[in-house]
N, C-alpha and C positions, 0 to 999 in steps of 0.2 A: 603642525604635528603635536607640539606641546599643548596647545589649547584643546586639541581633540583628545589627547591622553588625559588631560585634567578633567574634561567633561565626562569621560568614561569612568574615571575614579569617583567623581562626585555622584554620578548616577548609581554606581554600585554601592556606594556608602548609603545613599538614600534608600535603596531597595533593602539593604540589610537592616537599616534602622526601622523601616516599615514592618519587615518580617518580625523583628524583635518585639515591636509594640503590639502586633496582632497576637503573637504567642503569649504575651504577658497579660492581655486583656482577659477579664473574667468571663467564664462561659455563661451563656444566657441561663437565667434561673429556670429551673424545672417548674412546670405548672403545679400549683398547690393541689393536693389531693382533695377530691370532692368530700364534703361533709357527709357522714353516714345518715341515711334517711331515718327519720323518726319512726319508731315502731308503730305499726298500725294497731289501733285499739278497737275492741268491739263496742257496739252501742245499739240501743233500741229507743226510738222516739216516735210518738204519735198517740192517737186516741181513737176509739171507735165504739160503736154500739154492736152488741153481739146478739145472735139468735140462739137462745138456750132452749132446746126442745121441751124441757120439763117446766119451763116458765115462759112459754112462747108469747104470752100477752104482756109480759113485764118489760120494762126498759132497763137494760143492764149495760153499763158503760165502764170501760177501762181506759185510763190515761197512763202512759208509761214514758218516763224519761230516765234512762239508765246508761251509764258509761263505765267501761272497765277501768279499774285502777289496781293493776296487779301488785301483789306483795305489799299491801298497805294496811292490812288488818291482822297484825300478829296476835297469837293467842298462846297461853302458857303451856298447853299440852306438848309433849315431845314432837319435834318436827314442825311446830307451828310458830316458831320464833320469827319467821319472816312473813307469815301470812300465807295466802294461797294465790295461784295464778288467776283464779276466778274472782278475786276481790273486786268489788264495784261500789258505786255510789249512785244516788239518784232518788227518784220518788215515784210511787205508784198511787193513783187515786181510783177508788172504786165507788160506783153508785148503782144501787139496785132499787128501782121504783116498783113496788108491788101494786099492780093495777086494781086488784080486788079490794085492798084495804086503804090504798092511798099513802101508805108509809114508804119512805125512802131510806134505805139503809146506806150508810156511807162509811168509808174508811180511808185513811191515808197511811202510807207505810214508807219506810226508808229502805232503799235497796242495799243489800249486803253481798250479793253474789250474782254473776252473770257469765254465761258461757254460750257460745254460738257454734252452729254447724251448718254451713251453707246459709240459707236465708231463714233458718229457724233459730230462735234464742230461748234459753231457759234461764229464769232469774228468780230470786227469792227476795223478800222484803219483810221487815219487822214493823208491825202496825204501831203507829204512834198515837193516833186519835181515831175514834170510831164511836158510833152511837148504838152498837150492838154488842158491846163487851169484848171486842177483839184486841184491846190494848195489850201490847207485848207479845202478840202471837205472830209467828213467822208463817208467811203464806208463799206458795209457789205458783208461778205463772209462766206459761209458754206462749210464744208469739211466732207465727209464721208469716213472712212477707210474701204474699202471693205473686206469682209471675205468670206471664203469657195469658192474661185474662182471668187467672184463678183468683178467688177471693182471699183476703188475709184471714188468718185464723187465730184463735186464742184458746188456751186451756188453763184451768185453775184447780188448785189442789183440793178445794172443798166442794167441788161440783159432783163428780161421779167416781172419785178415786180416794186414795189415802184412808182406807178403812182397816183398822187393826183388829183382826179376829183372834181372840185369845184361846188358849187350849181348852177352857171350859165352855167355849161357844159364845161367850159374851162378846159384844162388839163395841169398839170405842174408836174415836177419831185418832189417827196416828199423828205423830209429830212430823214436822217438815224439816229436813236437813238442808244445808246450804245448796242452792242450785237445783233442788229436787222439785219437779213438777211433772204432771202428766202431759201426754201429747196434746197439741192444740186441736181440741175436738169440736169447737164451735166455729161458725162462720161469722165474719164481720159484715154487717149489713149497711153500715154507714161509717165513714171515716176510714182510717187505715194506719199502718205502721211501717216504719222504715228500719230494717235490720241491717246493720253494717257488720259483717262477719270478720273475724280475725283469729289467727291461730293462738294457742296458749302461749303466754309470755315465758321466755327462758328463765330458769331459776337464777336469781341474783348471785353474783360471786361472793365468796366469804369475805 
């Protein structure tokens, strides 16, 4: 009887000790929160030959490599201290071979602005080198990434748009502001472009 009573006491003591140890053990660590996904950025990449109806015999090519870099180009005007959500970087190369004369006009430009809407992008770039006197000029280009068998398309500010008619009736070429370009009015006949759309980046916190 004494042995049985001692066994019961030992068993009860062991159970109490186990319960105490379990209660004192640290709770399992909660899973670490997932890292926030990187913000999606807009881009345009590719190159192609276009059919421009007013120079149908000429060989006109555009190469575009542009990526969005929001809020990276501050400017001194009020509200421009942080730059713009459409700030961008990259390069545009243009080649226009005139069949009748054999002359090839070329220009390279640095991208400064990019904005997308669906599979259409509008960008501007400042010419750094050219053989037609365009150095320092900002140009506007639009690109449409064709879908469901539709051709890609390109528009450019000096083609059929951007004419400034003054009050006296005189006409001059208008200036091109950042991200300003006409609709993509020409078809790409060779090559193509990939437009990666993205919403405008949120304004950075103070």
